[in-house]
C-alpha positions in Angstrom: 100.3 89.8 99.4 100.1 93.0 101.3 101.4 92.8 104.9 98.3 94.1 106.7 100.0 93.8 110.1 103.2 95.6 109.5 102.0 98.8 111.2 100.8 97.0 114.3 103.7 94.5 114.5 106.2 97.4 115.0 104.7 100.7 116.3 108.0 102.3 117.3 108.5 105.9 116.2 111.2 106.4 113.6 113.9 109.0 114.0 113.9 111.9 111.6 117.0 110.7 109.7 115.5 107.2 109.4 112.2 108.6 108.0 114.0 110.8 105.5 116.2 108.0 104.4 113.4 105.5 103.9 111.3 108.1 102.1 114.0 108.7 99.6 115.1 105.1 99.1 111.8 103.2 99.5 109.6 105.8 97.8 111.6 108.3 95.8 113.8 105.9 93.9 111.2 103.3 92.9 108.8 106.2 92.0 111.4 107.6 89.6 111.8 104.2 88.0 108.0 103.8 87.8 107.7 107.2 86.2 110.2 106.2 83.4 108.1 103.1 82.7 104.8 105.1 82.6 106.4 107.6 80.2 107.7 104.8 78.1 104.3 103.2 77.8 102.8 106.6 77.0 105.3 107.4 74.3 104.7 104.0 72.7 101.0 104.5 72.8 101.1 107.9 71.1 103.9 107.0 68.8 104.6 103.5 67.3 101.4 102.1 68.7 99.2 105.0 67.8 97.0 102.7 65.8 95.9 101.0 69.0 94.9 104.3 70.5 92.8 105.1 67.5 90.9 101.9 67.9 90.1 102.9 71.5 87.9 105.6 70.0 85.3 103.0 69.2 85.0 102.3 73.0 84.6 106.0 73.7 81.9 106.2 71.0 80.1 103.2 72.6 80.0 105.0 75.9 78.5 108.1 74.2 75.8 105.9 72.8 74.9 104.7 76.3 74.4 108.2 77.7 71.1 109.0 79.4 70.1 111.9 81.6 70.3 109.7 84.7 73.7 108.3 83.9 74.9 111.9 83.1 73.9 112.9 86.6 75.3 109.9 88.3 78.7 110.0 86.6 79.0 113.6 87.3 78.7 112.8 91.0 81.1 109.8 90.7 83.6 111.9 88.9 83.8 114.4 91.7 85.1 111.6 94.0 88.3 111.7 91.9 88.6 115.5 91.7 91.8 117.1 93.2 89.8 119.0 95.8 87.9 116.0 96.9 91.0 113.8 97.1 93.1 116.3 99.0 90.2 117.1 101.4 89.4 113.5 102.3 93.1 112.6 102.6 93.8 115.5 105.0 90.7 114.8 107.1 91.4 111.0 107.4 95.1 111.5 108.1 94.2 114.0 110.8 91.7 111.6 112.4 94.2 108.7 112.2 96.9 110.8 113.8 94.5 111.9 116.6 93.5 108.2 117.3 96.9 106.6 117.0 99.4 109.4 117.8 101.5 107.7 115.0 102.3 110.3 112.4 104.4 107.8 110.4 101.2 105.7 109.9 98.9 108.7 109.4 100.9 109.9 106.4 100.5 106.6 104.5 97.6 107.8 102.3 99.2 111.3 101.8 102.4 109.7 100.5 100.4 107.5 98.1 98.4 110.4 96.8 101.4 112.8 96.5 103.6 110.3 94.7 100.7 109.4 92.3 100.2 113.1 91.6 103.9 113.6 90.9 104.2 110.6 88.5 100.9 111.6 86.8 101.8 115.2 86.2 105.3 114.7 85.0 104.3 111.8 82.8 101.4 113.8 81.3 103.8 116.7 80.6 106.1 114.4 78.6 103.6 112.2 76.8 101.0 114.8 75.8 98.3 112.3 74.7 95.1 113.7 73.2 91.7 113.1 74.7 89.1 111.0 72.9 87.5 112.6 69.8 84.0 112.5 71.2 81.8 115.0 73.1 83.3 115.6 76.5 80.9 116.2 79.4 83.5 117.8 81.7 85.9 120.7 81.2 89.2 119.2 80.2 92.1 120.1 82.6 95.3 121.4 81.1 97.1 118.1 81.5 97.1 115.5 78.7 94.9 112.5 78.6 97.6 109.9 79.5 97.5 108.7 82.2 94.2 109.4 83.9 94.8 111.6 87.0 91.3 111.0 88.4 91.7 107.3 88.1 95.1 107.3 89.7 94.3 109.6 92.5 91.1 107.8 93.5 92.9 104.5 93.4 95.8 105.8 95.5 93.6 107.3 98.1 90.7 104.9 98.5 92.8 101.7 98.3 95.2 103.1 100.9 92.2 103.8 103.1 90.9 100.3 102.5 94.1 98.9 103.8 93.9 101.1 106.8 90.3 100.1 107.4 91.5 96.5 108.2 92.2 97.8 111.7 88.5 98.4 112.3 87.4 96.0 115.1 83.8 95.2 114.1 83.8 92.7 111.2 80.6 94.0 109.6 81.8 97.6 109.7 85.3 96.6 108.4 83.9 94.7 105.4 81.3 97.4 104.6 83.9 100.2 104.7 86.4 98.2 102.6 83.8 97.4 99.9 82.7 101.0 99.6 86.3 102.2 99.4 87.2 99.7 96.7 84.1 100.4 94.6 84.8 104.2 94.6 87.8 104.1 92.2 85.8 101.8 89.8 83.0 104.4 89.7 85.5 107.1 89.0 87.0 105.1 86.1 83.5 104.4 84.7 82.7 108.1 84.9 85.8 109.2 83.1 85.2 106.8 80.3 81.5 107.5 80.1 82.0 111.3 80.0 84.5 111.1 77.2 87.5 112.3 79.1 89.9 109.4 78.6 90.7 106.4 76.5 90.7 102.9 78.1 94.5 102.8 78.1 94.5 106.1 80.0 92.5 104.8 82.9 94.2 101.4 83.0 97.6 103.0 83.4 96.1 105.5 85.8 94.8 102.7 88.0 98.2 100.9 87.8 99.9 104.2 88.8 97.6 104.5 91.8 98.1 100.8 92.9 101.9 101.2 92.6 101.8 104.3 94.7 99.6 102.5 97.3 102.3 99.9 97.7 105.0 102.6 98.0 103.0 104.5 100.6 102.2 101.3 102.6 105.8 100.2 102.7 107.4 103.7 102.9 109.0 103.0 106.3 110.9 100.0 107.4 109.1 98.0 110.1 110.5 95.1 112.1 107.9 92.3 112.8 107.7 91.8 116.5 109.9 94.9 116.9 107.8 96.1 119.8 106.2 94.3 122.7 102.7 93.1 122.1 100.0 95.1 123.7 98.9 94.0 127.1 98.0 95.4 130.5 99.5 98.8 131.2 100.7 99.7 134.7 97.1 100.8 135.6 95.9 97.3 134.7 93.9 98.4 131.7 94.4 96.4 128.5 95.3 98.5 125.5 94.6 97.7 121.8 97.4 98.4 119.3 96.9 101.4 117.0 93.9 102.8 118.9 91.5 102.2 116.1 89.9 99.0 117.2 87.1 98.8 119.7 
C-alpha cells in the first residue's frame, strides 16, 4: 500500500545534503537496478523469446481491423496526452502550482522525479534493446527510439498516477474522486491509442506501464520522511487554524 500521508506527517524541509543523498540512494540506485531488469526483459523478448513477439502481431492486426474514422480521431487525441511536450508541460505547470500552494519544493518535485526517471530508464533501455515496431500500418510518425518499452505508456503512467496520489490532498470528496478517476483513466487511453495506432506490441506497453508505476513509487518515496516528525497543524499565533500542505479547503 502507498503511504498517502507521508508528505503531511512530516512537512519539514530537507537539507541540501540530505536531499542529494536520498535522491541518489532512494532513486538512482533502484532505478539502475530496474533498468537492468527492463533491458533483460527486452533482450529476452527480441532474442530467445522472439516467437512470442511475433504472435503479438496478431493483436496488432486485430486493432487494425477495428479502425474507424471516429476512433482514428479519438486515439489521435488520446495519444497526445502521452507526448513528450504534453507530459513535460503538464508536469511543469502542476509542480509550479503545488510549489506556490505549499511552499514545499521537496513535495512539488515528486511528479518531475517520476517522469524524469521513467524517461531515463525508457531511453537507455530502448537504446540497448532496439525492438522493432509492429508490422502493420502505423498511424503516427515513429520516433527514433525503438518499440520496447513504450515511452508514451510509461510517461503517461508516471505523470498521471503521481498526480492522482497528490490529488488525495484535495479536501472536497467529490472533487478528489473525480480528479483521481480522470487521472487514472488517462494512461489507459494512451495505452489503447498506442496499440490501436500500430505503434507498439502488447509487451511494449505492458513493460512501459510497469516502468511508469515503478518510477511513481520511486518519486513518491524519494525523500525520507518521519511519521509524526513535525507537530500537527493547529492554531497559529494569530489564532487561525491552518491545514497541512495548503491544498485542502
